[in-house]
C-alpha atoms as a printed R data frame, in Angstrom:
   type eleno elety resid chain resno       x       y       z
1  ATOM     1    CA   UNK     A     1  -5.772  48.668   1.881
2  ATOM     2    CA   UNK     A     2  -2.189  47.709   1.321
3  ATOM     3    CA   UNK     A     3  -0.049  45.086   2.943
4  ATOM     4    CA   UNK     A     4   1.040  47.605   5.552
5  ATOM     5    CA   UNK     A     5  -2.396  47.457   7.196
6  ATOM     6    CA   UNK     A     6  -1.968  43.768   8.137
7  ATOM     7    CA   UNK     A     7  -0.055  42.822  11.243
8  ATOM     8    CA   UNK     A     8   2.427  40.008  11.098
9  ATOM     9    CA   UNK     A     9   1.892  37.039  13.367
10 ATOM    10    CA   UNK     A    10   5.371  37.385  14.859
11 ATOM    11    CA   UNK     A    11   6.616  40.830  15.478
12 ATOM    12    CA   UNK     A    12  10.072  40.705  13.949
13 ATOM    13    CA   UNK     A    13  10.786  44.356  14.730
14 ATOM    14    CA   UNK     A    14  11.464  43.567  18.364
15 ATOM    15    CA   UNK     A    15  13.788  40.700  17.472
16 ATOM    16    CA   UNK     A    16  12.185  38.453  20.061
17 ATOM    17    CA   UNK     A    17  11.131  34.941  19.306
18 ATOM    18    CA   UNK     A    18   8.368  33.248  21.263
19 ATOM    19    CA   UNK     A    19   9.792  31.206  24.116
20 ATOM    20    CA   UNK     A    20   8.234  27.856  24.857
21 ATOM    21    CA   UNK     A    21   7.877  26.565  28.354
22 ATOM    22    CA   UNK     A    22   9.590  23.333  29.373
23 ATOM    23    CA   UNK     A    23   6.231  21.585  29.704
24 ATOM    24    CA   UNK     A    24   5.395  22.504  26.105
25 ATOM    25    CA   UNK     A    25   8.768  21.217  24.897
26 ATOM    26    CA   UNK     A    26   8.279  17.956  26.791
27 ATOM    27    CA   UNK     A    27   4.802  17.572  25.325
28 ATOM    28    CA   UNK     A    28   6.193  18.150  21.808
29 ATOM    29    CA   UNK     A    29   8.819  15.437  22.370
30 ATOM    30    CA   UNK     A    30   6.157  12.991  23.569
31 ATOM    31    CA   UNK     A    31   3.981  13.731  20.548
32 ATOM    32    CA   UNK     A    32   6.951  13.333  18.172
33 ATOM    33    CA   UNK     A    33   7.818   9.972  19.761
34 ATOM    34    CA   UNK     A    34   4.203   8.738  19.503
35 ATOM    35    CA   UNK     A    35   4.061   9.887  15.889
36 ATOM    36    CA   UNK     A    36   7.321   8.063  15.094
37 ATOM    37    CA   UNK     A    37   5.958   4.867  16.674
38 ATOM    38    CA   UNK     A    38   2.731   5.220  14.673
39 ATOM    39    CA   UNK     A    39   4.622   5.690  11.408
40 ATOM    40    CA   UNK     A    40   6.835   2.654  12.080
41 ATOM    41    CA   UNK     A    41   3.777   0.525  12.881
42 ATOM    42    CA   UNK     A    42   2.059   1.625   9.676
43 ATOM    43    CA   UNK     A    43   5.206   0.826   7.672
44 ATOM    44    CA   UNK     A    44   5.311  -2.685   9.158
45 ATOM    45    CA   UNK     A    45   1.643  -3.236   8.330
46 ATOM    46    CA   UNK     A    46   2.201  -1.966   4.804
47 ATOM    47    CA   UNK     A    47   5.189  -4.304   4.358
48 ATOM    48    CA   UNK     A    48   3.150  -7.287   5.597
49 ATOM    49    CA   UNK     A    49   0.292  -6.371   3.275
50 ATOM    50    CA   UNK     A    50   2.654  -6.266   0.274
51 ATOM    51    CA   UNK     A    51   4.120  -9.666   1.206
52 ATOM    52    CA   UNK     A    52   0.640 -11.164   1.644
53 ATOM    53    CA   UNK     A    53  -0.505  -9.695  -1.678
54 ATOM    54    CA   UNK     A    54   2.524 -11.094  -3.492
55 ATOM    55    CA   UNK     A    55   1.981 -14.530  -1.920
56 ATOM    56    CA   UNK     A    56  -1.692 -14.594  -2.928
57 ATOM    57    CA   UNK     A    57  -0.811 -13.379  -6.434
58 ATOM    58    CA   UNK     A    58   1.859 -16.069  -6.794
59 ATOM    59    CA   UNK     A    59  -0.630 -18.726  -5.677
60 ATOM    60    CA   UNK     A    60  -3.240 -17.571  -8.179
61 ATOM    61    CA   UNK     A    61  -0.660 -17.411 -10.967
62 ATOM    62    CA   UNK     A    62   0.567 -20.912 -10.068
63 ATOM    63    CA   UNK     A    63  -2.974 -22.311 -10.175
64 ATOM    64    CA   UNK     A    64  -3.513 -20.621 -13.530
65 ATOM    65    CA   UNK     A    65  -0.314 -22.086 -14.981
66 ATOM    66    CA   UNK     A    66  -1.150 -25.543 -13.628
67 ATOM    67    CA   UNK     A    67  -4.624 -25.345 -15.172
68 ATOM    68    CA   UNK     A    68  -3.216 -24.397 -18.568
69 ATOM    69    CA   UNK     A    69  -0.650 -27.206 -18.333
70 ATOM    70    CA   UNK     A    70  -3.293 -29.761 -17.317
71 ATOM    71    CA   UNK     A    71  -5.622 -28.784 -20.170
72 ATOM    72    CA   UNK     A    72  -2.812 -29.091 -22.728
73 ATOM    73    CA   UNK     A    73  -2.221 -32.703 -21.657
74 ATOM    74    CA   UNK     A    74  -5.753 -33.833 -22.377
75 ATOM    75    CA   UNK     A    75  -5.786 -35.691 -25.682
76 ATOM    76    CA   UNK     A    76  -9.131 -37.502 -25.640
77 ATOM    77    CA   UNK     A    77 -10.641 -34.902 -27.977
78 ATOM    78    CA   UNK     A    78  -7.651 -35.025 -30.334
79 ATOM    79    CA   UNK     A    79  -8.224 -38.730 -31.160
80 ATOM    80    CA   UNK     A    80 -11.940 -38.353 -31.619
81 ATOM    81    CA   UNK     A    81 -13.139 -40.040 -34.772
82 ATOM    82    CA   UNK     A    82 -16.643 -39.527 -35.971
83 ATOM    83    CA   UNK     A    83 -18.647 -42.736 -36.200
84 ATOM    84    CA   UNK     A    84 -19.434 -43.988 -39.633
85 ATOM    85    CA   UNK     A    85 -22.932 -43.037 -40.645
86 ATOM    86    CA   UNK     A    86 -25.081 -45.928 -41.782
87 ATOM    87    CA   UNK     A    87 -27.104 -45.113 -44.845
88 ATOM    88    CA   UNK     A    88 -30.471 -46.669 -45.132
């Protein structure tokens, strides 16, 4: 069983290529156009998702920085003096 036993899908010995009908060509063009529209729509959705993700991330990071800044300003614990213990 060598490779010579298998037939090729396109018979290149005759030199003929399969000819597509006009209806098949039109259908292929329609499918290509629909696929292009689908890809463009998915790219727009992906771009919007990245922008939304960056906006949410920036908001979270801003809240985090504000929280750190607000905590650094609190000084009521820095001036805390222990009360004098009364010995009895």
